[in-house]
Residue, then its C-alpha position, 0 to 999 in steps of 0.5 A: m435224158k432221151l439217151s438214157l431211156a433208150c439204153r434202158i430199153v435195149d438193156s432190158a430187151r437183151f436181158i429178156r432174150r438171154g434169159k428166154i423167159i418171154n417170147r418175142n411178141v411179149v418182147r414187142s409189146a414191151l418194146s412199144a410200151a417202152v417207147l410210148t413212155a419215152l414219148v410221154t416222159t419227153s413231153n415237157a408241155k402242152d396246150t391245155s386248151t386241147r385237153k379232153l372234156e371229162a367223158v360221161q357214160v350211161t351204159a353201166t348206170r343208165v344215168e350219166e356218170s363220170v367214166d373216171r369213177i365207175p368201177v368197170t372198164m369202159t372206152v368212150i369214142s367220141d365223134s371227133e375221134i371217129r371223124e379225125r380217123g375217117a372211120r365209117n364202120l365199127t371196126q374202124a371206130l373200135a380199132l384203138v380199143a384195148g382187148v377188143e378184136i373186131t374185123q369185117g366179115g363172117d357168117g352174117g356177110p361182108a357187112g357184118s362182124v363178130p367182135a371178141f371181147m376178152g379173147l372170146r369171139e361168139f356172135d352172141a356173147f356181147l351186147l349191142v345197145v343202140d340209143g339206149v335200146p338192145y339192138g337185136g333184142a332177145f336174139n342176137p346183135q344185128l350188127t349188119l344193119l347198124d347205122m354208124n352215120n350221125v354217131e355222137r359217141i360209142e361207149v364200150m364196156r368190158g365184161a357183162a351188164p347184169v344189172t342195167y341189161g340182165s340176161t343178154s352179154f357175157v363179155g362186153v357192151i358196144h354202145v352207140i349213141h346218136y345225136a339227140a333230135g335237132q342237135a346233130p351237126d348238119q353235113l352231107a358227105a360222098g366218096f368212092g373207093t376201089n372196086s367200084s365202091g361208094y357211099a353218101r350220108g347225111a345229117y339235117n336238123l328239121s328244127d331245133s327238136s327233130t333230125l333226119s339222117f340217111n346213110l347209103d353205101r355200096r361195097n364191093l370186095a376183091d373176092d369174086n361176086a362179094g359185096y353189099d348195098s345198104i340203105l339206112a335211115q332215121y328220124r329223131s324228134a322231141f317235144e314236150l308231153g305234159e310236164g315231161k319230155a318225150n322222144f320218138d325215133v323211127s329207123v329203117a334199114r335195108v341191106s342186101q349182101d353178095p356173101n363171100s365163102p370161107v376158106v376150108r381148113d385142109g389138116a394144120r392149115l388152109t387149103r390151097a385148092t381154092p383161088l384167093g377170093s374164089n366164091h362157092n355160094p350157088s350163083d344166086g347167092n344173097i342175104t337180104e335184110r329189111r328192119v323197121q324199128l319205132g322207138g322213143n321215152y318219156t322223161l318225167p320229174t317226180n318228187a320221188g325221183e326222175f322217171v323214165a320209161t323207154a319202149a321200142l318195137a322192130r321187125t326184121e325180115a330176111d331172104l337169103t341163099r347160101g352155100f358152103l364146101n363139104s369136101l375139096s372134090n372137083n368131080p362135077a359127078i360129086k355134090n361137094a357143097d351143101g346150101y339152103r334158101q331160107d325166109r326169116s322174121i324176127t320180131d322184137i319188143y323192149l320196154n323199160a321203166q326206172l326211177s332215179n334219185p340223186l344222193a345229195e350230190r353224191g351219187h344216185w340210186s335207181i330202181g326199175a323193171d323192163y321186159m324184152g320179147g321176141k318171136g323169130k321164125q325161119q323156113s328152109e329148103n335145103f339142097a346139095y350142089f357142085a361147086p367147082l373149086s375155082g368158084r366159076g360156073r356155080s350152080h344156081s340154087r333153083s337147078v338142084g333138088i330140094d333134100e329137106r325142109t325145115e322150120l323153127e319157131d322160137e319165142r322168148n320172153f325175158f322179165g327183170v326188176y333191178g335196183q342199183l346204187d352209186w354212192a360216193v361214201s367220201d371224196r375218195v371212195d365210190v361204191l357202185a352195186g346192184l341186184r336183179i332178179n330175171s325170169t326167162r321163159e322160152k318155147r321152141d317148136g321145129e319141124e323137118l320134112v325128109n322124104g315126105i316125112e314129118v319130124p316135129g319137135n319142141d322144147s321149153r325152158n323157164t329160168t329165174r335167178a338172180t345176177g348182180h355186180i358189187g365194185a368200188s373205186f378209190r381215189a388214191f391220188e389227186e392233184g388239179e387235173n392229175f389223178v390215179n383211181i384204183y378200182a375192183d368189181y365182181r359181176n355174176s351173169f346168166k343167158p339163155a343159149a343162142v339161137d342161130f336160125g341156121p338152116e336145121s330145125e334144132a328144137d332142142i334148147l341148150e343149158t343156160e350159159d353163166s359166168k362168174a367174173i372179177e376185174v380190178g384196174v387202175k385208171q390214171r390221168w397225168f400231165d394236166g390232163a394230157l395222158d389218160l392211162d387205164l390198166s386192168a386185169y380179169r378173170m371170168d369162169f364160164n359154164n355151158l359156153v355155146v359153141p358150133q358143132v357139126v352134127n350128122g353132117s348138119p351144122g349145129l350148136t352145143n354147150a361146151g362144158k366150162l372155159n376160163l377166161d384170164g387177161y390183161e389189158a392196158e390203153a392210153q390216150w395222149h394228147a401230145l400237142d395242139a393237133v397231135s394225139v397218140y393212142g396205144a391199146w395192149a392186151y394178153h388174153k387166156a381162154v382155156f377149156g375146163d372140162y369139156q367132152r367133144l366127139f370129133g367123128s367117132t372119138l370122143t376127146q377130152l379137151r381140158g386145158k386146150n385154148q379156145e380157137m381163134t383166140p390170140r394170146n396178144t393183141r396191140a394197137l398203135g394209133v397217131v392222128f394229126g389234125r386242126s379244125q382247118g388245115a391238113q389232117a392225118s391218121v395212121v392206125y397200126s394193128y398186131i394179132g398174135e398167134r392163135f389156134l384155128n381148132k379146138r384140139n390145137t393142132a393148127l396154128a396160124g401165125d401172127y399178122e399185121t395191119l395198117d389203116a391210114s387217112v390224109g385230108w384237109e379242111f377248109g371252111d365248111w368243106g373237107v375232103r380225105i382219102t382213107g385206106s384200110n388193110l394198106t399191106d394187103k394181108r389176107p389171114a384168117i380172122a373168124e371161123s364159120e359156124l355154118g361151114d365145118s372147119q371153114y374161115y373167113l378172111l381179112p378183106a382185101r385192101h381197100v382205099e376211098a376218097g371223099f368229100e364233106w360239107r358241113f352246113 
């Protein structure tokens, strides 16, 4: 049987090549899927004691619901999966999620990242939620300050959450859920890595109802003078309050980064005039962020249902000094770089009150209201300076004159009332539908001081509109642990345009973004629970997408007309043997501009039909994890990113690339040791476009290897 199936795979590949109907990337994807199918088909038995527990989620419904039944595409990553792969950051944790492309780095600094969902990589197009609270509030996700220690699970939902979280996202939701108070695995871990990196983290249950955790990390990059130091800590407590239960959390974070520099695109390819890893920030370049958040929730059983109130207050302060090349001149008499120093502060408030009730064990209904408010302010001093292309002998920001001073203050208030119904119409049919009424209000004031002349500006925008979704799943087949669920859903969402708090005083508020999306899919489980397979397809029409654009030599944002997103995604998890799990992910994404005219220099260009930059058509990943509770452990993760255009006019094509991550370890008693390596092939392709440096791109971080131990007590 193995030989017969292998012959069919080869014959199919030959037919494809003769017909010339598919490029080599699709052939690779087809062969990878065929190999995975062959492995699954030839597996005749499995130890059912290793079967994965039924996964539940709260992101799409705000109450626990089986992932298999809800009509959305969602992946749940458990704490054991994170540990088995030695994942210490979001990039490693999400490496095997279909359709999600995420790498460390970007304008937020080497500690940050910008995930791409559905082929769209925008810093505000997705929503980051931590323990039920939007992390970044009414502004942008704060990925650089995310604590990946003491995580119970991560829920990744493709598409918007137009009812549960309202006007906050379009293409996806990442929900990081930490262990409840008093429930964390008591642990202490530490290690060291290449480039004098090191880490220490731990969690300790102070009682049955309180937990203290900490996460310290120092990561130095192979790039010149680039890296970060982070200190993250969280205290969680739970207690009885009247007839209900309350939780109270305090989290603090301080992340200090030495930013690296993106590489300038010179025509159709990245320049070779700057050495690999060279740094062109001012010599005192830094990004230092401090964040404190207080939050909690209260759950009270009532005759009408379960009432849950959630509240969070966060304060983030940042000091930064940045700089970017504006030309490839290496003449010291010419100031070839623009920089800025900035003080920034953001205050976030989140409130939610919800009442939910089960429908006689056939689902539940929920009604609620929430408020998300934010007030941000920045003060910047902008300057020009000379940065040697070699990166050596860079100017200090205090040694050059200030050309411009800017201020920007933005206040946002998002209100919403919502209702949602999850109803099992029959044993086979489940319906999830919801409607939300949103009211958003924004006020912005900006001021520039140039040559002693003040140039003020202000704007405001109020929007009231409905968003919602409706979907259904059909149990087409069920036998024991095996099933086939077919689902479809429609989502309508909108979002006020992003605020990037860059060095300019952009007082004008851009048009509101909105989208309509449909999705169909099939969720399957086979071999008595050994194999989970999810297949999905989507179509999203985007209006007023916010994109970066340089105006009069300064970075800014603008609306991009229309963008059409289409794609197919497949994800498989096969628990092959008692101690072996195989993960596979494949995605095809197409992101094409509709009516969108943009100035390039003095030329107005219509971009209809052009591909969104930095969107690969093909991505795939394959992971194999071996491990037992005691003894040897190992993992290998292979990832492929297809060709993508570096620019909107599609004149600069970047080639495909592959990466390899791996880990090996040993568990003995309460102790464990592990060696983990990322980007072992040391590839350095362009992974993200800068929104501050014109036509500049951040590269994949160089190879990193670290060794560490863990003590569970």
